[in-house]
N, C-alpha and C positions, 0 to 999 in steps of 0.2 A: 733501279733495283726493286725487285718485288718486295712487297711488305711482308715482314716475318712476324708471326704472332708472338707477343711477349708472354711466354708460357706460364708465368705464375699469375697472369692477369685474371683469369676466370676463377682461380681458386681463392686468392687472398689479397687482392688489391684493397680489401677491407682493412688491411693493416693501417692504411692511411686514413681510416675513419675509425673503425671499431677499436683499433689498438692505439690510435694516435690522437683522437679527440675524446677520450673516455668520458670525462665528466666536467667539462670546462664551462660551467654556468652556475647561476644561483637560482634558488627556488624557495617556495614556501616550506616551512620546516615544522617539525614537531617541537615540543618543549626542549628536548635534549638531543635532537638529531637533525642535522641539516645536510644538504647535498654538498655544501662546501666542506664540511667536516669529513664526509666520505671521500671527497676528492683528495684532501690532504693526506689521508691515510693510504689511498690507493697509489699515490705517486711516490710513496716511500718503499724502498726495497724491503720485501718480506713482511712489512707491517700491514699489508692488505688483510692478513688473517684476523686482525683485530676487528675489521668490519664485520666478519662473520660472527665472531664472539660477542660483540656488542649487540648485534641484531638479535641473536638467539636469546640474550638476556632481557631485551626490551621490546620484543616484537608485539606482544599483546597491547602494551601501552601505545605503541606507534599505530597499531591498527585502530584502536579506539579513537585516538586524536585525529588521524587523517588517513582514510582508507586508501586514497590515491598514493600517498607517500609509502604506505605499507607495501602495496603491490610493486611500487617502483623499486624499493630497496630489496624486496624479495627477488625481483628480477636480477638486480645487480649481484646478489649472493649466488643465485643460480648460474649466472655467467661465470663467476669465479669457480664454481664447482663443475664447470664444463657441461651444464645441463641447458643447452641453448633452446631446446624445445619448450621446456617449462618456463624458461625466462621469457620467451616470446609471448606465451599466454599471460604471464604476469604483467608484462608491459602493456599488452592490449587492455587488461583490466585497469591498470593505472591511467592509461589515456582516457578511457571512458569515464572514470571517476573524476579526473582532473577537469575534463571538459564540462561535466555536469555541475561541478562546484566552481567553475570559472577561475580555476587556478592556472593562469596562462603560462607562468614560468615552469610549473610542473608539467604541463602539457608539452611545452617545448622540449624539456629535458627528456620526457618519455618518447616523443617522436624521434629524437636523436638516437636513442637506444634502439628503436625499431628500425631506423635507417641502417644502423651499424650491423644489426643481425641480418637484415635482408641483403646487405652488401656482401656478407659471407658467401651467399649463394648466387651472387651476380644477378639478382632479380631486378632487372631494369624497370619493369612495370611498377613494382612496389616502391622502388627508389623515386621514380617520378611522382607517384601518388603522395608519398610522405614528404618529399621535397617541396611539392606544391603547398601542402598544408603548413609547412614550416615558413614558407615565404609569406603566406597570409598572416600567420601569427606574428612574424617578425615585423611586418608593417604595422599591425595593431599595437605592438609593444614598443615600436621604434628601436628594435634590437638589431644593430648592424652586424654583430658577430654571428647571430643566428641567420641573418640574411646571407652572409658569406658561406656559412655552413650549408645552407639550402642550395645556393648556386653550385657549390662543389658537388653536392649530392646529385643534382640533376645532370651536371656535366659527366659524372661517372656513369650514369644510366646511358647516355649517348655514347660514351667511350666503349661500353660493353657491347653495343650493337654496331660498332665500327664506324660511327659517324663522328670522326675525330674533328672535323671542321666545326660542327656544332658544339662539341665538347670544349674545344679551344675558345669559341665565342663566349660561352658561359664562364669559363675560367678567366678570360680577359676581364669580364665584368667584375668577378670576384677580386681580381688583382687591383682594379681601379678603386674599389671600395677599400681594399687593404692599404693602398697608398694614401687615400684621402684621410684615413684614420690612423695612419702610421702603425699598422698592425703587421709586424715583421713575421709573425707566425704564419698567417695566411699568405703572405708574400712567398714564404718558403714553401708552403704547400703547393702553390702555383708552379714553382720551378720543379718541384719533385714530380708532379704528375706530367708536366711537359717533358720531363726527362723520360718517363715511361713511354710516352707517345713517340718520342724520337727513337728510343731503343727499339720499339716495335717495327720501325721502318729501317732498322739497321743503321741509323745515323748515330754511330757510337760516339764520335767526337762531340757532336752536339749534345747528346744525352749526358756525357761526362761534364760538360760545361754547366748544364742545368743543375745536375746534382751538386756540383761544387758550390754554385751560387746559393742553392737551398741550404746547404750546411753552413755557409757563412751567415745567412740570415737567422738560422736557428741558434747559432752561437750568440746572437745578440738578444735572445729571448730569455728572460729570467723567470722561468716557471717550471714546475715539475712536468707539465704535460709535453714539453718538447723532447723529453728523454726518449720516449718510444719512437717518435717520428724520426729523431736523429739517428737512432740505431738502424732503422729500416732504410733510411736514405743512404747511410754509409754502406749498408749491404748492397743496395742497388748500384752504388758507385763501384764497389768491388767487382760485381758481376760485369759491369761495363768495361772496367779496366782489363778483365780477363779476355775480352774480345780484342784488346788493343796491344797487349804486351806479348812478349815471347814466353815460351814454355819455361825458360830458366827463372822467371819471376813468379812461378806458380806457388812455391812454398810460402812466400811472404803473404800473398793474397789469401791462401787457405788458412794460414795462421790468424790473420786479421778477422776473418769471418768466424772462426772458431771462438775467438775472444768475444765477438758480438753475441754469439750464442750463450756464452757464460753470463753476460750482462742481462740478456733477455730472460734468462731462467730465474732471475730474482724479481721479475715484475709480476703484478697481480694477473695480468693477461698472458702469462707465459706460454700457455699451451699453443695458442694461435701464433704468437710471435716466433717461438722456437720452431714450430712446424714449418713456417715460411722460410726461416733462415736455413733450415736443413735443405729445403728445395733449392734455394739460391746456392748453397754450398755444393749440392749435387750438380747444378748447372755449371758452376765454375770448374769442378773436377772433371766433368765431361769435356769442357772446353780445353782442358790440359790433358785429355786422353786418359784420365784415371777412371776408367769405366767401372771397375769393381768398387772403388771407393764411392763413386756416385750412386751405385746401387744401394750401398749401405746407408748413405745419407737419405735417399728417397724412402727407404724402408723405415727409417726412424721417423721421418715426417708422416708417413702413412699411419704408423702406430699412434702418433699423437692425435691426428685428425680423427682416427677411429675411436679414440677415448672420449670424444665429445658425443653427447646425445643430441643429434642434429634435429633441426626443424624439418619436417617432411616437405621438401621442395623438389621440383623437377631436376634441378642441377645438383648432382652429388659431388662434393668437393674432392672425394677420393679419385674421381675419374681423371682429373688433371694429373694427379700424382701417378696414376697408372700409365698415362701416356708417357710421362717422363721416364718411369721405371721400365716400360717396355722398350723405349729407345736405348736406355742404358744397357739392358740385357742384350739387345740386338748388337750394339757396338761391342759388347763383351763376348760375342759369338755364342750367346746362350739363346738360340733361336726358338727352342720349345717354350721356354719361359716367356719370351716376347709374344709368341703366338697365343699362349694362354691368356695373357693380359689383354691382347687385342680382342680376343673373343669375349672376355668379360666386359670390355667397353662396348662392344656391339650389343650385348644383352642389355646394358644400361640404356642405350639409345633406342632400343625397341620398346621401352616403356612408353605407353600412350600418354602418360602425364607430361612427357617432354614436349610432344607436339602440341598438347593442350596449352602448355605454358607459353609456347611461341604465340599462339593466338591471343592469349590474355595480355602478353607484353605488347603485341601489336595494337590491341584495343586501347590500352592505357596510354601508349605513346601517341596514338592518334588524338586522344582526348587532350593531351597536353599541348600538342602542336596547334590544335584548333582554338585553344583558350588564350586570351590576351592577359598574361599574368601581371605584367607591369608595362608602363609606357617606355621603360628604359631598355626593354628587350624586344628585338624585332620578332615578328611572327615566325615560328620555326617551320621549316619545310617538312610537310608530312611525307613519311616514307611509305611507298607502296608495300602492300603486305607480302607480295612475293619477294621483293627485294629485301624486306626485313628478315624473312626466313632464311634467305640465302646468306646474308651477311652474318646473321646470328650463328649459323653453323660454321662460318669461316672463323669466328672468334672462339667458339666453344668446342669445335670438333677438330678442325684441321690445324693441329698444334705441332705435328711432327714434320720431318722432312719427307720428300717424295716417296721414298720406299715405304715409310710408315703408312702413308695415306693409301698406297696401293694395297698393302696387306690388309688394312682396315676395310677397304671397299670390298675386297674379296671375302673378308670375314662376314660382312653384311649379307652378301649373296648366299654364302654357304649356310649361314645360320637360319635362313628362311627355308632351307631344304632339309633333308633328313639329317639326323645327328651323325650318321656315318660319314657324311661329307666333311664334317668338322675334323674327323680323324684323318681324312685324306689330306686336308690342308696342312695339318700338323706334320703328317708323314712327309709331304712334299717339301715343306720348309726344312725339315730335318735332313732329308736326303740331299737337298741343295747345299746344306751347310757342311756336309761331310764328303761330297764327291767332287771330282774334277769335271768341269763342264764339257771338255772336249772328248775325253776318253771314257768317261763313265766309271772309272775306278775311284777308289778312295783318294781324297786329297792329302796333302802333306800333314795337316793337323790331325786328321783321323788315323792315318796309318801309324803315326808316332804314338797316338793314344793306345792303339792296339798293341804296338811293340812294348810299350811301358807296362801294359797289363799282363803280358805273358811272363811265365816263369822262366827259369834259367835254361831249361831243356827245349830250346827252340833255335832254329836256324834263321839267319838273316842274309839276304842277297841284295846288292845294289846293281842294277842293270843300266848301262849307258849305251845308247845307240851310237855306233861309230860313224864319224864323218857326217853328222847330221847337219851341221852348218853348211857344208858343201852341197847337201841335197837341197836345202832352202835356197842357197844362192844360185844354183844352176837350174833347178826345176820350179822354184817358186814356193811360197808359203802354203798354198793350198795343197800341193803335193806333199809338203812336209807334214801337214796335218793328217793327210791320208796315211802316210807312213806311220805316224804315231799311233793312229787308231788300229791299223793292221797289226803292228807289232804287239800292241796291248792285247788284241784278240788272240794272237798266237801264244802270248804268255799265259793267258787265262785257260786256253785249251791244253796247255802243256803241263800245268801244275795240278795239284790235287784239289779236291773239292773244298777241303777245310783250310787250305792255304789262303793268305790274304795278300793282295797287291794294291799298291797306291802310287800315285805320281808324286815324286818329290819336287819336281820342277823341271821345266824344259824337256829334255829327252831322257831324264833319269827316273827310274822306277824302283821302288823298294818292295821286296817280297818278304813276308813273315811266314816261316814254315813251322807250324805249331807242333810241339812235342816231336821234334825231329833232331837227330844228331847231325854233325857236320858231314859225315860221309853220305847220308841220305840226301841232305840239302844239295851237295855238290852234284850228285847224280841227277837230281831233278833239274837243276840249272843247266847242266850239260845238255839235257834233252831240249830245254828251251832254246839254248844257243843254236843247236843244229836245226831246229824247226824255223827259227828266224832266218837263218842263212838260206834255208830252202824256199823261202817265200818267192813266188813268181810275180814279177811286176810287168806292167804293160809299157813302162817307160824304158827307152833304150839306154842301156848302160847302168841302170839302177840295180844295185845289189845291197842288201842290208845285212849287217853283222852287228854283234854286240860284244862289249867288254863287261865282265862281271866280277865283282868281289863278293866272297862268301865268308861268313864267320858265324860263331855262335853268340848268343846274347850274354852269357855269363851273368855277372852281378851288375852289369852296367845299365845306365838308363839309355833311352833312345838316342840322345845326342851323342853319347860316347860310342855306342854301337855304330852309328852312322859314320862318325869320323873314321872308325876302323875299316869299315867296308869301302868307304870312299877312297882311303889310301890304297886299298887293294885294287880298286878300279884303275887308279892312276898307274899302278904298277903294270896292269894288263895293257894299258894304252902304250906305255913306254916300251913294252917288250913285244909289240907286234899287233895288238888288237885281236878281236875275234877269238877271245879265250876267256877261261875261268881261272881266277887266282883266288886262293883261299889260305887261311891259317886257322889254328886251333886256340888262339889266345883268348 
């Protein structure tokens, strides 16, 4: 089975780092302020606000006592306030200061925060760079927990570039350390990420087993930090279950993920968590064919992601949401919206910073693979640059099904040409969405929309080609198609310019006579009937006639009007065919 991209991977796998390992370490402290105290507050629902209040009261004293700590806490507060860009700058300042003053614990804490922010943007090159530094500091400090965090960080970097074998190798080593030190939290992290990898290969039963094992391990961890990762693992399990259960179980799964959203909304890192949960909720709703609900969920996620002041990285987290949103609009028959979103994605990918970022990632990954980080890890196989670029795009661009990819590729081509070609694409998509492929007239959906939009003073006719099944059976389907097209052509030349015709299905066609009374509509349809009967065919014995039901719209909707004219067609069939039957109800 072809590998399927795990669509929230490129946007927010950082949940399993940034949202899941927020502040689990100790460090040098000021007189009244320690990272441990920050951690205790952040793990309590709604009490994270006290971190901001306390810092605002004591920031000058903190800055005087320990510059590195000041910038570190400033970064934490900026993350809480959804200002990731300023937080990134603050953490860089904290790292430089802590290294200058040889505060190893503070340097480790700051590097972790930099990892978490880079993980938001799937920046594999920076993840490897910071993960490498964490490994070196972990060895100096004999810090096993930081070592496990570092291996997980580098594993995620390889996961992003589609080297799952190498990612699994690093995760295996992390798991070995977790078993040696009886660390159930990192054991659970291993199973969670292995669940993601299995899901991306559509191995849903395996992914489900991994997630369930992770939740069992997290249940044995007595600390606040497990709450976030437990929420997200439960959500991933629900997404996996949606692939395995029948549609009748959809309500229960959607209710469960809605409850997880309520829980996440109380956490200090709620913006990112809730954004991702809405993405997963949208994917579940699409799996159960609730396309409009999925659109709403993705739009909520988009609003949350846009509320963040992002770090200027080549990868825009919004692009993944737009992929999913475009797919949902397409499935919901909103082709123009889908096309607009695809064009926006094309514009994002034409940004030269994207290609530049690929080169930087390649360089950093090469440096990592060439360096012997530790005797306990085998030398990693260096990826060729061309392969790197190809796989990178597979993970960050090809997120949709085949039709989505085709539309996107066409969008790339059109965007490089004149702007008027963009409009041609949109028009083409729109035309395809409202017309019947064989006859070129409106399809059922569009002709019903037209009928519903008309006022009461319009006529409606349903035409059914007599003995059409016999034509198919005796002369073949190709001749049947030719009959359909010729009859439609005759209908179009027989009605007025402002009348509308659409194919209801099979050999049935619906005509809407705008601002026309019943008498006028019957007169026009009688002309259609005679012209169809007069068609000359080159096939021996072939003669075409139609049975027609005619009525007025009145106050009814399209479905009710159709039932009425359909009943009249059946009456025409019963009473000899090749006739027009009408009423004024």
